[in-house]
N, C-alpha and C positions, 0 to 999 in steps of 0.2 A: 510251645507257648502259641509262638503264629501262625503252626499248623491248624492248633484246635480253634483260633478263631476264624479262620479260612471255616474249617468246618461246621461251625456252626454259623456266620454267615447264608454255607450254603444251602443250610438247613434250613435256617431261615426263610429264604426265597423259596423252596421249594416247595415249602407247605401250601397249601392248598385255602387260598382265600374264602372259601365261602368254609369252612370247618371253625374257619376264629367267633369265635363268643364275645358280645358288650361286653362281660363283664372280665374279658381280659384287656381291654379300651380299644380294640378295636369294631366296628360293628361292621355284620356280614355284608359282601359284599355279591348282587349277582346281577346279571341283564334279563329282563324278562321279555319276554318276545310282544310285539305288537301283535294283538287279535282283529277279527275282520267286525266284531262287535262297538269297540271302541270307537269314543269322537273323535274326529278327524278333527282340528279347527278349521274353520273358514276364514279365509282372509277377503274382505272389500275386493270387487274387483277394478276398481278405479284408487288409483291412489287418491289420498287428502293432498289438499289444497296444502301450497308450502305452505312455511312460515315465510311472511312477509313482513320486514321491518320496517319500519320509516327512516329516509334516507338523513344520514347526518345533518347540521346545520351546518348554513352554507362560511366558513368562514368570514370576521369582522373584518376590515382590513381599515385600519383607520391608521393614515399618514400626518407623519407632523408637521410642525407649522415650517412650511418653508422660509431655508434661512436666509435672510437680507444682506447682503455684503454693503458693508460701508466702505469710501474710499479709503485709502489710508491716508494720514498725515502728510501732507508737502513737504519736503525734504529744507530743513533749511543750509544755507551754506555758513561755513566753519564762520567768526568774525575776524579771525587770521591764521592766514598758510602759519606752520612753528619755524622759528629762524635758530640756525645754524647751517653749519657747516652743509652741505649736499654730499654725501659719500658716493663716487661710481667708483664696482671695481672693474678693472685690468687682464682681459688671462694669461699666464703664465707663456702662454703660446701663439700665434696670433691665426686667426679663424680665416683659412682662408677660402675662396671655393673650388669647386672640385674640377683638376680641365676639361673640356670640352670631349677629349676625344678617351676619355676615362669610360671602362661602364663597369655597371655593378652585378658580381654573380656572387655563385656562393663556393664554398671554396669544398675539400673530401667528405672532412665530419658536418656541411651546413652552414660552418660562419662564413660571412664575408665577408668577401675578396675584392677586389680594384684589377682590374682589370686591363689593360692595354690593348689595342687593336695592334695587330701584323710584328708582336714577338710575341710564338708559341712556344718561347724554350723558356722565357719569363711569365712566362704566364701556368706555364703545367707546372714550374717548381712552384710557386704561388698555392694551385691548385691542392698540394702536394705538404704546405708547409702550416702547421696547425695556423 
């Protein structure tokens, strides 16, 4: 079946186009050679003037009216401060400033460490500890 279809396709392709007639659904096709007495179309030597369109109209810019800022209303103090006990919180550990001879640096993993001058062994252990 496949072999027959391939053979039929080959036969159809090899049929000369000029032998087909109009009653088979195809018109005969052939190319005729141009003769010397055939009229050659003459084109004007100067190109026609280009088509110029008018420029687009300029956009009309309308600005909104400027905003007028009004000053805020004056702040009035409260009539009376709230009454009651004032509660302050104390830290559990007293906050003391860092001694002047210490300096801040980074440990092995980039965490902040406090180093003490003139104590290389202690500073090295601090550098290695997380």
